[in-house]
N, C-alpha and C positions, 0 to 999 in steps of 0.2 A: 945324658948325662954331659956334656958339654954345652946345652940346650938349658939347663938349671942352671949353671954357674953364669954364663949369660943373662938370663932374667935375672938373676940374684946381684949380678955387679950393675944391671941397669936400674935397679931399684937402687942399690949403694949408693949410686951417683946421681940418683936424682933426692933421694933423705940429704944427702950428702950436700947438695947446695941449698938446702935447708937447715939444716942442724949446725951447718958453719954459723952464719949469721945471725939465729938465733941463739949461742954458745958467745959470741960478740956480745950478743945487745941483753946479755943475762940483768944486768942489771938496770931494773924499773926504771923509769920516769918517765913525766909527764907528756916526753917530748917523744917516744919509742914504745910508746902502750899501741898504738895504733900501729904502727908496723908489726908487733910483737902477735899481734892480736891479727895480723893477713897471714903471717909465716905458717901461727899456729895451724890456718884454716885451709891453709895449700900440703901441710904436712896430712893433716886429718883426712883430706881429700886424696892425697897419694897413700894412704892407707887402707884406706877404704877401698880403691882402686884395683887393691890386692888381695887373692884368698890367701890366706889364716897361713897356708903352708909351706908360707914365701918369705913367710916372717920369721927368718929361723931368729935363736936365741941369741947371736953374735950382733944381729940389728937391731934384734931390740932393746940390746943393754946401750947399742949405739945410739939411739934413738931416745931411751931413758937419760941418757948421763947429760942433755940440755935441759930438758925440762926438770931434772931434779937441781942443777945448777940455780937455775931461776929459783926455784922453791927454797935452796939453802941460801942460793946469797941475798935472796927481798925477807924483808919482815911480813910476817903475814898481814897485817893491819895496813904495808903498805901493796901490798896486790891486790887488783882492785876485779872487782869480783864477775867482769866479763873475759879478763885473763885467765881465772883461778877455774872460769865453768870449759872454758879452751883447753887449759895442764886437764883435766878431771877425764874432758869426754877421749883424747888423745890416749891418758893411760890408760883408760876404760877396754880400748880396743886392743893395747900393746896385751892387757893385764888374759886378753882373751886368751893367749896363745900361749903365752908366760906362765901362765899357772900352773902348767907341767911341770915347768925346769930352775921357775924362779927358786933364789935362796928363800929361808925360811923367814933368819932377820929382814931381809928386805919385803918379804911377802907381811910380816909386821909392822915394818914404818907404812906400807898403805895402809894396811889396816887401821893406825890411828890414825892415820893426817887422814882419810875419809869419816873416821867416824869423830875427830875432832869438828873438821869444818861441820859437819851435821848437828853436833851438839852448842856448836861457836864455842870453843875453849880453847882454841889456834891459840900459838907463843902463851907467852903470862898473864896472871891477872883473867876477866872477866873474857876477853877475846871480841872480837868483833861477828856482829851479828851478818849474816850474811843474807841471801836473799834467796827464797824459793827454788830459781833456775840451779840457781851454784849449788842448791841442799840435793836436789834434787841428779845436781851432775856427780859430785859427793858417792849419793845412796845411789846411784847404778855403778859407778865403777865398784864399789864395795860390794856387789852384788855380782857384778861379775867375779868378782873375788875371792864371790866366798859359794860361788854356785856350786851344788854336783856335778859332774861331767859323768857322759858314757863310753864307754870304749872308743864304741862308734866312732865318737869324736877326735880320738887321739890321731899322731903323726901316722903317715901308715909307715910298719916294716916294728911299731911299737912293741914293747912287750907285752904278754894275756893279762889281762885285770890293774894294767896300769891304773887306771882310775879312782880303782877303792884303793890302793897300795897308797897312795898321792896324797887319797881324802884319808886315809888314815891317818897320814903323816901329819900333817894340817890339822887334823882333830887333836890328837895324840898331842900338837904345841898349843891351841889354842885352851886345853885345860891343864896347864899347869896352872901353879897357884900365882905367878905374875900375869898371864896372861888372861885370868878368869875375870878379876872385876874391871876390865878391861873389856870385857863382851859384856862385865855388865852395866858398867855404866855406858856404851854401847845401846845396849834396848833401852835404858831412861831418855835418849836420846830420840831413839826412835817409835818412843811412843808417843812422844812430844812431837813430834812430826807426823805422825800420824793421823793429828790431829789438823792440821794444817786441812785451809781451802783450794789449795793446789791441790788437783785433783791429781796430774801424774806422781806426784812428788809423795802423796800418800801413799798411791799403789805401792810404790817403789819400795817404799819403808817397810808395810806388811809385809811385801814379800821378804824384804830381810828378817825380820821378827821371825817368822816360821822358818828359815835359814839358819836363822841363832841359835833359834828353843831346839829345831826338831832336827839338827845336827850338829854342832859344832859345843852345847853348852852340855856337861855331864850331867848324869841322870840325880846327883845331888842338890846341884845348881838350881834346878830347872822347879825343882814346887818353891825356893826363895822369892820367885818372880812369878809366881804364878795368882798373888794376889792384884797384885799392876797388872801384869797384862791380860788377864781376863776383867778387872775395871771399867780400863777403857776401852778397851775393843766390846767389850758391850753398849760404852756410851758410842762409839763410834754406829755400832751396827743399828742401833737407837734412834740414831741424828736427834741427839739431841743439842746438839749444839747446830742445827740446822734450822733457816728461820722459815722454811715453807714443807712442814710435811714431812715426807717420809727421806731417808738417804739413798744417797745414789745405792743402785743394785750392786756396782762393782765393788763398792767400800763395805758394803754388808758381806760380801761371799770373802773379802779378803778377812774383815776382821774375824769369819766367825772360820775361817778357815787357821788362823791363827788360834785360835780358842778352842778349834778341836785336836793340834796337834799341841798343845800343854798342857791340855786336862790327858788327851792319853798319856804324858809321858810323865807328870808331875804325879799323877792319883789313878794310871793303872793296872790291873790288875796283878800282873806280869813286874811291876816294878816295885809293889807293895809286897806280895808276896814274897820278892826277895830278899826284903829290907825286913820282915817276918810282919810287916801290919797287920797281912789277911794271914791266915791258913786253907787251903785247897782240899777238899776233901776227894780223890779221884778215885783211891781201892778203898778195901775194906781196914787193909793195916793203916790207913790216913785214920780213918775214923778213927780205931781202935785209941793211938797217940794223941787222940783230935784236944782231949782233955788236959792232958799233958802239956801238949805244945803252947797250949792256955796259960798254964802256969806258969811258965819256964822265962823269967826275967829277961829281957834286953842285956846284952853284954855291955856296959858305955864304952863308946870309942871316942877319941878324941879326932875332933874335926874343924875346919875351919871356921869364923862367921858366917861366912856365907851359905854356907855346905848347911842341906838338913839331912836327918834323919826320920824317916818315915817310921814310927809308932802311931799305937792301936789309939792315943788320943787324939795323938795330930792329924790324923786319916777321921773322927768323928769329928772335929772341928773342922776342917778342911773340908771333908762333905757336904755338912749344915752349910756351911759358907758357898761352896759351889753350889751350891745346888738354888740358891735365893738368887745367884748372879743368872743363873739358867732362865730360872724363872720367869724373871726380869722379860726375857725373850720373846714370850709366846706372842706380842703381837705382830711377830714378824711375820708368825704365817699367813697373814693378811697383805703381804709384801705385793705392789702391783707388776714388780719387773721377774719373768721368770728365773732371772739367775741371784736372785736371793733366794729364789724358794728352794732351787736346788740343793746352793751349798748349807741351806739346813736343813734339807737332810740329809744329807751327806754326812753333814759333820754330828747330825744325831743318828744316824747308822751305825758312823763311829768310834762314837761316844759309847755305844749301846752295847758293842762290841766288844768294847777294852774295859767297860768295867762294871761287869753283873754281879761282882762282889764287893765293891769300893762303895759305886753309887747305886745300893738298891732301891733309895727314898727315889732319886731320879728318874727312875723307869719307866712309871707311870707319864710320869713328863712330855721325857724325850718321846715314849711312843706314841702319846695326841699328836706331835707333831708331823711324825711321820702319817698317823693316822686323817689328820687334814690333808694334810698335803696330796695323801692319793685322791683326797676329793673333788683337784683341783681344775681350774677351769683351761688348764695347760696342761695338753696333756700329752707334755713331757714332763714335766713335775710330774703330774701325775703314774703316769708311768715308770716312772723312778723311786716314786716312794713307796708304790707297790711292790716293786719292785726288792726293793730294800726290806720291806717289812718281812716279805718272802725267802730273803735270802739269810734272814736274822733269826726264822723261824725253821729253816730248811738246814742249816749250820748244826751242823754234832760239837754243841758244846755246854758249857754249864751254862750258858744263860738262856738258851730254849730252852727249855720248861719252866725258870723264872716268867720268861717271857710272856709265856702261853698262861700261868695263872693271872699275869700283871690284865694282859688285856680282857679276859672274861672278869676279874675285879673292875677294870674302869669301865664294862658296860653294866656294872649293876651297882654303882656308885654313881653312871650319869644319869642312872634310872632314878634312882634315889635324890639327885641335885637340883634335877629338871624341875620339878615343882618350885621349889626357893627359885629360881632366877624366872621363871613364870612370874610367882608375886610381883615380885623385885620390877619386873618390867626393864627386865634386860637383853636386850634383842639379841644383840655379841652374844653373849654370854650362851643364851640358849641356841643359836647357830652351833655354837662350837662346839657344844654339848650333844646334839644333835647328829650330825657332823659325824663324831668321834665314834658312838655308838652303830652310822650306818658304814662306817668305814667296816669298822670290827666284821660285821654281819656281810659286807663284801667280798672278806676273806674266808672266810662260811664255804659262802655258797660259790665263787666265781673263783676259786684257786685250782690250779691245774692239777691233775688226777696222784702225781710223784707226792709235791707236794704236801696232798692230803694225809697221802701216806706215814708222811713222816710227822704228825700229828696237827697239824691242821684241823682236822676231825674233831680234834676236842673243842676248838671254840663254837662247835656246830650243836656239840653235845652240851656243850655250859648254856649257850642259847634257849636249850630242852627245856632244859632246866628253870633258868629264867624264867619260861613262860608257864612253865609247867604248870601243877597244884603242887611242888614242893617248890617250888622258888619264890614263894613271896608275892606273887601278883595280887593278894590281896592288901597289902603292906604297902606298896610304891601308890597301882594299881590306884587305889581312894585313894591318896595323896594326889595322885596327878588329877583325877576327876575333878578333886575339890578345888582346884586353882582356873584349868582348864576350861572355859566358858565363851561359847559362842555367839554374833551379834547377825543380823540380819543384815546385811552388804543392802546398799542402794540399787536396786534396777537399772543399767543405763538403759534410756531410752532409745532406739538405732530402726532404720527401714527394717533389718533382718529382724529386732528381736520383735517388736511390732507385728511381722505378719507373722509368727511364729505364737505368738499370744492369742491373738486373734484366728489362727486355724486359717490361713488362705495363705499358704504356700505354693508352689506353681509345683503340679507334679511331674512336669515335663521337663523340668530344673530341679530338683530333689537337693533341698541344703541342709548339709549334715545337722544338727541340734547339738550345741554344747551344753554339759553339767555347767551351772552358776558356779562362781566361787564362791564358799564361806570363808567369813575371817571373825577374827579370833579377837575377845572382847583385850587379854592382855599382853597378847601379842600384837605389835604395833608394824613393822615391818614384815612386808609381803615376804624378805628371805628366811625369815626366821620362823614363816609358818610355814613354806616351804619344805623347809628342812623336816621340822619338827613329821609331816606326812612323810616326808621320804624316811624318815628311820623307821615308822612304821610298816615302813612297803618291806626295807629289809630286813626287820628282823620275822616277818610273815616268811620272807622269803628262805632267810636264810633257817629257819625251825621248820620247813614245810608243814606235813601233821600233824606235828608234835605239837606244830601252835594254836592248832583248832581247838586244846583247849582255851586257849586263852581269849582263843573269839568268845565262843559258848559265854566265857566270865562278862565279857564286857555287854555279850546279844541279851544276855538274861538281866544284866541290871541297865538296861536302857530300854528293856522292854515291862518293866514294873514300874515307871511314870513316867511323868512331860515334865518333871524339871529337867534345871541344866545340866545337872551331873547325869541324866539318862542319854539327855546331848549328847552329851561329850564321848558316854559309853559305846554311842551306836556309832559314832565317828572313826571310833578308836580299833570297833570291829572290824569295818568299810575297808579301812587300812591295812588292818595287818590280814585280813581272805582277799584282798589287790596283790599282797605279797606272796600269799599262796598258791595264786592262783596264777597271778601271770596277768590277768588284767585286769586292766586302767579305765577308770572314767575320765582321764584328760585329753587324751588327745583325741585329735579329729578321726584314726582307724584303728578307736580301741581294742577290737578283736582282732585278735593276731592270724596269719592270711594262714599260717603253718599252725592245725589246731591240737591244742595237747589233750596227750593223753590222761587226765586226773586222773589217781586214786576213786577202788570206790566208796573208802572209808571217804573222801574230802565230797564226793557228788551226794551220796548218800548224806551225810552234814548239810549241804549246801541246799538237797529237797527239806528236808527238815526247816531248816532255818526259815526260807521263801514262805511256807504255810504260817508259821510261827508267825514270822511279820504278816501276811496277809491280816491273820485273826486279829491284829491290833485293830482293824476298822470294822472288826465286829463288834466291840469290846469299849467302842470309839462315842457310844452315846449311853451305858452304862459311865462308864468312869465320868464323861461330863454334866453326868446328874448326880454327881458323888460329890457336895461341897467338901468335905474334909481334903481330896483331892484336886480340888481344883487349883492350891497352892503349890509354888514351889518350895521344893526341900531346901531349900539354900535359905528363905525366909523363917522356916523355923529353929535356926541359930542366927545370935549373929556373927559376922562376918566382918574378913579385913578388906576393909577400900581401896585402890588406890589410886588417888585424884591430884589430878594436875591443875594449874590455871588459875586465877582469882575466883574466890568466893563472894558468888552474889548477895549482897545489903539489901533486903529484905523492908520497903521502908510499912512496916505493919509491926501491930503493936502488938503481938503473938509472940510470945517465948517459947513454945517449943516448932520444935520445925515439923512442916506440914510433911507428914506419911507420904509418900510417894505411892501413886494406885499399882499392885503388880498386877492389872490385868493385863494393859499391853506388853506384860513382858512375859507375863504366862502364852499370851496369843504370840509371840513372838518365838516362844521355845519350843509350843506345837508344831509350828507353822518348819520349824529345824529337828521337832524331831521324824512329824513324818519327813522331812528333805532325805536324812538317812537312813531312814525304813527304805523309803524307792533305793537307796545308794545299794542297800543289801540285793533287793530284788533285781537288780541290774547286775549285781558281781555274780550273783549265783545261776544268773541267764548266760553268762559269759562262762560258767562249770560247765553247765548242764548241756547247752547251747541244744542241738533237737528235744533231746530228751526234757527239754523244759517244757515242751509244750501240752503236757499234762497236768500241768501246773499253773495251767492257764485258765482255767476255770476259777481258780483262788484269788489272779491274783490280779485281773484285768479289771473288777469295780475299785481295787483301791488304786488302782494308775491313772481309771477316769474319772475316779472322784477328787482324787487333787489337783488333776488338769482342770477343773472348773472352780479350784480354790480361789479365794478374794486379791488372794496373795501373788504378787508375779511372779518369786521367787521360787513359789513350791509350784505352784502350775508349769514355769518353764522347767523344770526340774522335771517334774514326771511324764512332760512330751519329751526330754530328751531320754528317761527311762523307757518310752511306748517305743521310739526310734531304736535305744539300743539294741532289746531285746526283741525287737525285730531282726535286728541286725544278727545278733547272736543264734536264732532262730534259725534262719537263713531264707527269708523272708526280704522279698525286695524291696515292700512298702511297709510303714504300720498298717494303712491300708487294706494291704489285701492279711495281714495278720488279720484285722480285726472282722474281716469278709468272711476268715477260715474259722473263728472261732466265735462267729457272730449270736450264732446260740448258748456260748457260754454269760457272753454279756447280758444278753437279754432273757435271761434266766435268774442271774445274780437280783438285775432291775426288779423284777417281777416277787423275788422272797422280800423286797425292802418293799415296797407299796402294797404288802398284805396289812391284814387287820392285826396279827399277830403283832407287824416289828413295817411299821411305817418311816420310812426317808425321804423327810421333803428335798433334800437333793438328789433322789434316784432320776428327777425326769430330767435336770440339768445332766446326769453323765448319760442319760438316752441321747440328749440332744447332740452333747460332744459325738459320741457312739457315731449318731447319725452324718454327721460333719465330717468326721475322719474317715468313712466309708468312703463319702461320694455318691458319687453317681451308681456303683456297685449296689448300696444299700438298695435300688428299687425289687431287685427283686426275692430280698427278707420285710420289706415296707412293708407287706401284707400282716407278720404277725404284730410287730412295731406300731400298725393300724389297731388292729383287733384288742390289742395290751391296750392301748391309751381309754378305748369306747369302754371297756372293762372297766377300768378304773374310772375313767372319769361316771361312770352307772353306778359308783358306790360311792365315789369322794363328790358328785357334783355341790355338795353344800359346803365344800373346803375350797374357798379360795385360794391360799397357795397351792395346793395340788392339782385344781384345775387350770390356775394360770400353767404350770410348769408342763402339765399334757398339751396344753393347747398349742404353748409355744415346740414339745415336739414334732404334732401333727403339723405347725408351720414351717416344721424346720425339711419333711418328708415333701412336703408339697412344693417346697423351693426347690430340693432335689429331683423330686419329679418335672418339675416346669424346666429346669436346664437341659434335662437328660431328652424329655418328649417332644419331635415339630411342636411347633405354634401352629397352631389352627386359625387360619388367614381370613378375616370379611371378605366374603365380596361385593364389592358395593354395587346396589342396587340401581335402580333405575326412581328418582322419584315419579310418583304417581302422577300427578298434578301438571310433569312437564311437559307431556300434550296439549292440555289444556295452555296453557300460558302462550298467549301470542305475542310476538313481539310484533311484527308488520302484516299491512290488510293484504299484501301485489297477488299472495297467494290466492286468497278468497276471490279478490277480484276479476283476475284472470277465470278461476270458475265458474263465475255469474255470465261474464262475457259469453263460454261457451258449453254451457248446462244442455242446452237441447243439438246440438249439434251429436249427429252419427260419426259411430265409431270405426274407422279404417278396416277393424280386424275384425266387424262384425261377420257372422257365418250363419246366412239362412240356410244352409244343407239342412233336411231331417235325417237323421242318423237313425230314426226306427225307437222302438221300447228301450228305457232304461228302469235303472233298479230304483228300487221304490225303500230301501235299506242303505243305510250304511256302510260303507266298508271295510270287514274287520270287524262284523258281529258276529261269526260265528266261533272267530278268537276266541272274542270276550266271553262267548257260553263254555269254550271250554275251560276257560279261567277259572270259573265259578264253578263248576265241578271239577276242580281241585290238579288241574295236568299245573305241570312247575311251570311259572315264567320267568324270564330271566329279569336280570337286577339293569334297572335303567342309569342312563350318565349321574342323576342327580339323586342316585341312595347313595347315601352314607356310609362307608366302608364299617367293617365293625371296628369296636373300642378292642383300647388292646390293655393288657393287662394291670399298665398303671393310669390308664384313663380309666377303667373300673373303679380303681383305688382312688382316684379322685374324685370321681362321681358321688363316692361312700362318702367319703370324709367329705365332701361338700354341704349334699342331702343330708348325714347323720352332726354335721356340725350352726348350722344356720337357728338352731333352739337355741344357744348363747350367743347370740344378738341381742338379746334382751336381758344377761346375765347383770345383775349387780356391780359386780367387776369392772368400771370403767377400761384395764388391762385387758382385761379376758375379749371384753367387744373391741377394742382392737386391734387383738391377733385375730378374732376372727373374720374382721374385715379384712386382713392381708393378707388372710390364708383365703379369702376368697376371690381377691384381685390376685392370687399368686398363681389359682388355678384356673381361672376364665382363660389364659393361652393358651390351655392344655385341651382343655375337653370342648368337644363338637354343639352346638348347638341343640341337640337332639336331649344330649345329655344333660348341660348347663341352665339353663332356660324354664324346664320345670320347678329347679332350684329353688332361681333368680324367682321369679315371679309368685313362687311362696313368697318370700322373702322381703318380696319387694317394699312394704309398709316397713316392716322391720328397719330397711333400709335406710326409709325415708326419717324413720324418727333420730336415726343417727347423725344427722344431717343437724337435726336441732339439736345434738345435744352438748352437756354446762362444761365438756371436756373438749380444748379445742384438736387435746392429738387424736379423740376419734373421729372428731368431722373431720378430721386431713386425713383419718385412716378409708374415711366411708366417700371423701374426694376421688382417693387414688382407687376403692373400685368401681365408684361410677366411673371415674376413665377409664381403666381397665377395659370397662365390657364396652363403653362407646366407643372405644379403639378397637375391636374383636366381635364384636355384634351391634354392629353402630343401627342397623337394621329392626332391630330389637328393641332399641335404645331410641329411634328417632321422635316419636311422639312423645314419648317420658319424659327427654329433657325438657320438652316446651310446656310441658303442661303439670309437671312433676317437679324437674332440678333447677330451671330455671330462677322460677321463680323464689326458692329457699337460696341456689347460691347469691342474684339477688341482694339477700338480707344478708348473708354470713357477709359480703360484701363490707355493704353498710357498719356491719361493727365492727370488723375487724378494722376500718379506716377509723370510729372513734377511736378502738384501742389501739391504734398504732401512735397513736396521740400521748400515752400514757406508758406506755414499753419504753424499758431501761434499751432494751437492745434496738430502737426503732433508729432510721439515721435521721439527721440529724440535719437542715438545710431550707432556703427555701422550695418548697413544696413537693419534699422529699417522700419519698412512697416507701413503704417496706421494712425491712430490717437487713446490716447489714452483713447478718452470715445466712449462711444458706441454710444450716442448718436447724432452722427454727418451724417450729409446726404452722405458726402463719406465711414463714416463705412456702413450706411445701404448699401447704394448702392454696394460696397463691395460684400457685404451679398449678396445683393439678383441674383448680377451676379453667386455669387459661387453655391449658390442653385440652380439656373436656369437653368445653365450647366449641375448640378449633375443630376437635373431629366430628361436633355435631353438627355446626354450621357447613361440614364438604357434604354437598350431594344428596342434603337434606330442603326441600321447602321450607320455610318459614315467613310465617306473620310479618305484613311489614312493623306494625308496633314492636313484638319482642326482636325482631331486626334490627330498630333503630335503640330500643333501650342497651341491645350489646353492646351495638357502636357504641353508643355514649359513656355507658358502663367502664370500660376499659382502657379509657385515651390515659389516663393519671400513669398508666404502666408504661407508655412511651416517654415520660422524663425523661430526663437522660441520668438525670441523681436516684431515679430505679435503679434496680440489682437488672447485672447486665444480662445472666438470665432471666429474669421478666422481662427486658426490655424486647427478648430474642422469639420468647414464646406470645408476647403479646403483637408482634412484627406479624410474626405467623396465622396468626387467628384474624387481625385484618385483611391480613393478604385473604385469607379464604372468606371472610369474608365482601372483598372487592368480588370475588366471582357470582354472589348472585346478583349482589346491588351496587356495582360500581357508582354511582353517583351520590348513593348514599357514606358513601364512606368518605368519597372525596366531599360531599360538601361539611359532613362533621370534625374529619381531619383539618382537613382548614378551615373552617370558623376556628376551632380550636385554637389555632394557630397567629388565629388574625392576620390571614391572608383574604378570607372574604368578610364583608362587615356587611353588607346589604341585608339587611331583615333579619341577619342569622347571628346578631351582635351577642347575642345572651350568651352564644356558646364561647366566646371568649373566657380561656384561662389565662390570666398573665404571670402565672407562679409555675407552669410547668413548660418546659422548654422541650415542646419534640418535634420541634426543627429537620434533625437530621433523619429520626425515626420514620414521618410524615415522609420526607423526600424520598426515603430508600422503597417504603409501601405502594407510593406511587406510578414507580421505575417497572415494579413488575409488572 
């Protein structure tokens, strides 16, 4: 106790040392203002250093006396802003502890002082305009004076509920007829300072507004300030005075808090029922007297002019005006700060809970805020909004049933109004509507079990009715389909997409194939498009199996035609079915790890849907042949079109606008129609999973047929669908899936190559089937080859069919070539090599010693010797049929793949004389690919038989056929060089020489030829002439290796290929030419040296005619001679 007295005495001494000088200088002059500021700062510092409990009532009164003296002795206009600001800061600290005990008169005077400073009404007249910092200090002081306290803030030993009793005393004083006008004027002043750009002043002003309206204003007074407060707070929240975008998040939160308080207190159900503006029906007695209550006239009462009596007419007028004001706050759902969004959700929840009877027309608006905020990207905002809706719907009150009905009505109205927003291309509105429906559906299917038992299950029932046969899907469905239209997006070409489209993926590193995105024609933003897709998925997820009627309706509508309406219907069916099943085509790993157990109804529906969709490829030819169905349905009636940009002025004399052809549009819609059909097949496989394998006999051909589509978008979708089905049916890769069901696909192709049903694309399907299966197709290739040759026998006169079948054979032989080991050609010695004499030393040595007797000569007589060769008996035994062992030179038996390749070669050489140059080129490529696989015994009889035809192809009028023939010759020389040795010089080289001269002349007229002095060949390495040059060079390189050639032919070769050593030739051709001359130099080094040095000008004696000035071959010659 003594220590407490000592602390008070010590604090008193400190305060005395400041208060006494402060009182002496209470009359402000320009000379003592700085001293006053120092004293006030020191006083503020001392008070802050001690706890509130140290400031007793006497000490507070002691400190208050000099401050009040300064305020009384000096006119308000003579007090500088800095001094007044310091005075108010000290007063705010004193009022924090003085609130409990100060007299009501002093409390009133402090209230009036702070309010007058805030409003600029000090003294008589207009008053002095204070700066924002001074007004902030006054507002802070007033807030400390008015804020509610808890009992825990009272001094130790204070009586219980002191805070409530003190607040009630102050409220009773503030609500007197003398003081209420002061509160009204203060509210008006605070509405002005709340719009200040000074953020601290704005913040404390809105806090004061909340306290005045929520605590001190009477219930009859609050409606009188309702319009002004709501109007001002709405402008602050929307940031109409902000020069840059959105208002500050804290400012929005403060404004919404004030709106929430004043709306609940002025127009809430509780106060309106108490005043008789509305009537609540709780039990049967209230219902029985409901009509009497409505007819009863309210008794007139005498009230002050600033007080409002709530009546039904006042309520109708105020509710309509308040609804308009609340509607203007809708853009805040897109505010970028979480604090503003949380405040908006809290405001909506409080108003909905407090005004179910007075503001029924605002319920859909406020619920739409909560629904949209529950889908926010901020988790805290989304969780709060979602919990707010659950709390409103779980609370036992009059509002629960009306809110449930409102949610279902919002879903219906949203689906009905969505088409009109799409037509007007209001993407933000589209996203808003779709987000509402999605949030309602998420409420229905993701609410916890206790919440569902309280009524949320009715939301799911309402969605079931909306999507069912009695929900009017024909009305809103047709309207939506008539405005939604898709367009084929441009395919992004990248390394991954090109590899996928060319089917050149690496099996060791499989990459997931993603379904390409589609774009709407009338919805430009991607966020709005995704919102519509999420809405349909949410509808399917909320309705479950009851949604299958809607899926069937959309899918049957889409199967009837190929129009834009049908395309949109299939897309809607896809998204609904994704929601029902939980299978998504968008994710990188769309198949869930934990396989869900679906109902038999859903599995039965998915099985029937997959069969119906697969049949569309069966009737496709019939639909394409019908002229009446070849136009989209949208062209039959005039349609409203929304266009942007400038209209092009046509410089023609035509009066009528040219009609745009619908062919391209129809082709685009057809591709999109097939795309969404493939989506349905993929989703069905995700539902059925392993049970889907029985349907592969129906769906494999449609998928493979779509892969070969010329539209990259459709082709990539088909490839993604095949990969998706392989994952869904638990296959490691699409190749394994196709290999396991190869007979299904081959049977489908066979049925489409019959006389009754001929599809020219079936051969392309077979090609892509072989390519996708890869090396494992060898074990199934016999059936493919047999099928191809059977069809070749039937359709050998149809060029398109023959070309496709030959392409299939070429693909099979490529697979065999990649799988089988190549037969290496063993180079044989030139038979003329022993006869070639390079010097006479050995001959002269033999002549000089030819008569000498050898030292190894043995003259001994060893008796009789055999008269026949050893081993004659063994040979006779072999002729008698005894088994002989295989020699080392005997060839091993052929593998099944080699036997198949031999059959293909022997049966395809007859097409070397086909009338189509494409087929001739493909057969030559097929023979080239088969050459490395087959042994000489299997290959050479067929090549020998076809040799005249091969030579004729070297003189073919089509250059790509000549290039293919040269490629075959190159392959033969590389792998069976001994067989081709003399044929090169006798048959091939003369034709190559003629071809080189023709190509040299043609390069002068070729647009792709290289330009420059002495340029050779073309710029690109992919032209037919470049490939032909390369094949000739490699063929001659292989021909001169290990084969004796005549000097005349060798010299012709040396001279013919010099121009390919020119530095302006293609790098690949220069490399091939160097290899050729290096090989030539091994046979006749002197001839190569003479020709190359003479051409480059290094040797001029007697061979000057070989000099070519236009060819710069010096670098290549140096490399060749260095070898």
